[in-house]
C-alpha positions as CSV (number, residue, x, y, z in Angstrom):
1,X,-14.8,-18.0,-31.3
2,X,-13.1,-20.2,-28.8
3,X,-15.9,-19.4,-25.7
4,X,-18.6,-20.9,-28.1
5,X,-16.8,-23.9,-29.0
6,X,-16.3,-24.8,-25.7
7,X,-19.9,-23.8,-24.4
8,X,-19.0,-20.6,-22.8
9,X,-21.8,-17.3,-23.6
10,X,-20.2,-14.4,-23.1
11,X,-17.7,-15.1,-20.3
12,X,-16.4,-12.4,-17.5
13,X,-12.7,-12.1,-18.2
14,X,-9.7,-10.5,-16.4
15,X,-6.3,-10.0,-17.5
16,X,-3.1,-8.5,-17.0
17,X,-1.1,-6.1,-19.0
18,X,-1.2,-7.3,-22.8
19,X,-4.0,-9.7,-21.3
20,X,-5.2,-6.8,-19.8
21,X,-5.8,-4.6,-23.2
22,X,-7.2,-7.9,-25.0
23,X,-9.6,-8.2,-22.6
24,X,-10.7,-4.5,-23.6
25,X,-11.0,-5.6,-26.6
26,X,-13.2,-8.5,-25.9
27,X,-15.7,-6.2,-24.1
28,X,-15.2,-3.4,-26.8
29,X,-16.8,-5.8,-29.3
30,X,-19.3,-7.2,-26.7
31,X,-18.2,-10.7,-26.1
32,X,-18.1,-11.0,-22.6
33,X,-19.9,-10.2,-19.8
34,X,-17.9,-7.5,-18.0
35,X,-13.7,-7.3,-18.0
36,X,-11.2,-6.6,-15.5
37,X,-8.3,-5.4,-16.5
38,X,-5.0,-4.9,-14.2
39,X,-2.7,-2.2,-15.8
40,X,-3.6,-2.9,-19.2
41,X,-1.1,-2.2,-22.2
42,X,-2.5,0.7,-24.7
43,X,-3.1,3.8,-22.8
44,X,1.0,5.1,-22.5
45,X,2.7,7.8,-24.4
46,X,5.3,7.9,-26.7
47,X,7.8,8.0,-24.1
48,X,5.9,5.8,-21.6
49,X,5.9,2.8,-24.5
50,X,9.4,3.8,-25.2
51,X,10.4,3.3,-21.6
52,X,8.1,0.3,-20.6
53,X,9.6,-1.6,-23.8
54,X,13.5,-0.6,-23.3
55,X,13.0,-1.9,-19.4
56,X,11.2,-5.4,-20.7
57,X,14.6,-5.4,-23.4
58,X,16.8,-5.0,-20.5
59,X,15.1,-7.3,-18.2
60,X,15.3,-10.0,-21.2
61,X,19.2,-9.1,-22.0
62,X,19.8,-9.8,-18.0
63,X,18.1,-13.1,-18.4
64,X,20.0,-14.4,-21.1
65,X,23.4,-12.9,-20.4
66,X,23.2,-14.1,-16.7
67,X,24.7,-18.3,-16.4
68,X,22.0,-20.3,-14.6
69,X,23.9,-20.5,-10.9
70,X,24.3,-17.0,-10.8
71,X,20.6,-17.0,-11.3
72,X,20.1,-19.6,-8.8
73,X,22.9,-17.5,-6.3
74,X,20.8,-14.4,-6.6
75,X,17.0,-15.9,-5.4
76,X,18.6,-17.0,-2.6
77,X,18.5,-13.5,-1.1
78,X,16.1,-10.7,-0.9
79,X,18.4,-8.5,-2.8
80,X,19.3,-11.1,-5.4
81,X,15.4,-11.4,-6.0
82,X,15.4,-7.7,-6.1
83,X,17.8,-7.6,-9.2
84,X,15.2,-10.3,-10.6
85,X,12.0,-9.4,-10.7
86,X,11.7,-6.2,-9.2
87,X,10.5,-4.0,-12.4
88,X,7.7,-6.4,-12.0
89,X,6.8,-6.6,-8.6
90,X,6.5,-4.1,-5.9
91,X,7.4,-6.9,-3.1
92,X,10.0,-8.8,-4.8
93,X,11.7,-10.6,-1.7
94,X,7.9,-12.2,-1.2
95,X,8.8,-14.4,-4.4
96,X,10.3,-17.8,-3.3
97,X,13.8,-18.1,-4.9
98,X,11.9,-20.8,-7.1
99,X,9.7,-18.7,-8.3
100,X,12.0,-15.7,-8.8
101,X,14.3,-18.7,-11.0
102,X,11.3,-20.0,-13.2
103,X,10.3,-16.4,-13.8
104,X,13.9,-15.6,-15.0
105,X,14.2,-18.7,-17.3
106,X,10.7,-17.9,-18.7
107,X,11.7,-14.7,-19.6
108,X,14.6,-15.7,-21.1
109,X,13.4,-19.0,-23.3
110,X,9.8,-16.6,-24.4
111,X,10.3,-17.3,-27.9
112,X,7.7,-14.4,-28.9
113,X,9.4,-12.5,-26.8
114,X,10.8,-10.1,-30.3
115,X,7.5,-10.3,-32.0
116,X,5.3,-9.5,-29.3
117,X,7.1,-6.2,-28.6
118,X,7.3,-5.4,-32.4
119,X,4.0,-5.7,-32.4
120,X,3.1,-3.1,-29.5
121,X,4.7,-0.5,-30.9
122,X,1.7,1.2,-32.8
123,X,-0.7,-0.1,-30.1
124,X,-3.4,2.9,-28.4
125,X,-6.3,1.8,-26.5
126,X,-8.6,4.4,-28.2
127,X,-12.7,3.3,-27.9
128,X,-14.8,3.7,-24.7
129,X,-16.4,0.1,-24.0
130,X,-20.3,1.2,-23.7
131,X,-22.2,-1.9,-22.7
132,X,-19.9,-4.1,-20.8
133,X,-19.0,-2.9,-17.1
134,X,-15.4,-2.4,-17.0
135,X,-13.0,-2.2,-14.1
136,X,-9.1,-0.9,-14.4
137,X,-6.6,-1.8,-11.4
138,X,-3.3,-0.6,-11.4
139,X,-0.7,-1.1,-8.8
140,X,0.5,2.0,-7.1
141,X,4.2,0.8,-7.4
142,X,3.4,-0.6,-11.3
143,X,7.2,0.4,-12.5
144,X,6.7,-1.0,-16.1
145,X,3.2,1.1,-16.4
146,X,3.0,4.0,-14.6
147,X,0.4,4.1,-12.7
148,X,-0.8,7.7,-14.6
149,X,-1.7,5.6,-17.5
150,X,-4.9,4.6,-15.4
151,X,-6.0,7.6,-15.6
152,X,-6.3,8.5,-18.8
153,X,-8.1,4.7,-19.4
154,X,-10.6,6.0,-17.1
155,X,-10.7,9.0,-19.2
156,X,-10.9,7.0,-22.5
157,X,-13.4,4.9,-20.8
158,X,-15.4,6.9,-18.7
159,X,-17.8,4.2,-17.5
160,X,-15.1,2.2,-16.2
161,X,-14.1,1.6,-12.3
162,X,-10.8,2.7,-11.8
163,X,-9.2,0.9,-8.3
164,X,-5.7,1.6,-6.6
165,X,-3.9,-1.7,-5.8
166,X,-2.0,-0.1,-2.9
167,X,1.3,-2.0,-2.6
168,X,1.3,-3.7,-5.5
169,X,3.3,-3.4,-8.8
170,X,3.2,-4.0,-12.7
171,X,2.1,-7.8,-11.8
172,X,-0.3,-7.2,-8.6
173,X,-1.8,-11.2,-8.7
174,X,1.7,-12.3,-6.6
175,X,2.1,-8.9,-4.5
176,X,-1.5,-9.4,-2.9
177,X,-3.2,-11.9,-4.6
178,X,-6.0,-11.8,-1.9
179,X,-6.9,-8.3,-3.2
180,X,-6.7,-9.0,-6.4
181,X,-9.1,-11.3,-6.1
182,X,-11.6,-9.4,-4.2
183,X,-11.2,-7.2,-7.2
184,X,-11.9,-9.7,-9.5
185,X,-14.8,-11.1,-7.9
186,X,-16.5,-7.3,-7.2
187,X,-15.8,-6.6,-11.4
188,X,-17.9,-9.8,-12.2
189,X,-20.9,-9.1,-10.0
């Protein structure tokens, strides 16, 4: 595996959304020492999956439809940054104009976007992770993967520690970096 090739045995891993799902799978296979999954994909109902994928497609369409000068103009105000990135952040106004522009551009240019959504259409995480410590953290203001999915994740992985992230959206690392750092460090002990 990659980790063995670089001389790392069973690392602590963390991931957000799809990355959280991948981290849980590494834990299920006992390839890692601990898992911290932030709003991991794969614990949705079909209706919730459709909602999330529709939201992502709408975000992508908006990013691709807006001319660059419009994106830059929107990024200069709190309300404009909310238009650009409020689906993933609870506090979009705290994003810098440059970050909002860069994130919108990244979504516009994401070459694997449609293939990734197509591959995720039938993904459900249904196995317990028994041999590896797991922390599942969910933003209380996650508008993409709703926080009730965290309760489902806890039912699927009963030994997991479920942590609420107050004031955080789907990408909590930018809403409250200190809180997420604390959760990551606590999960790796």
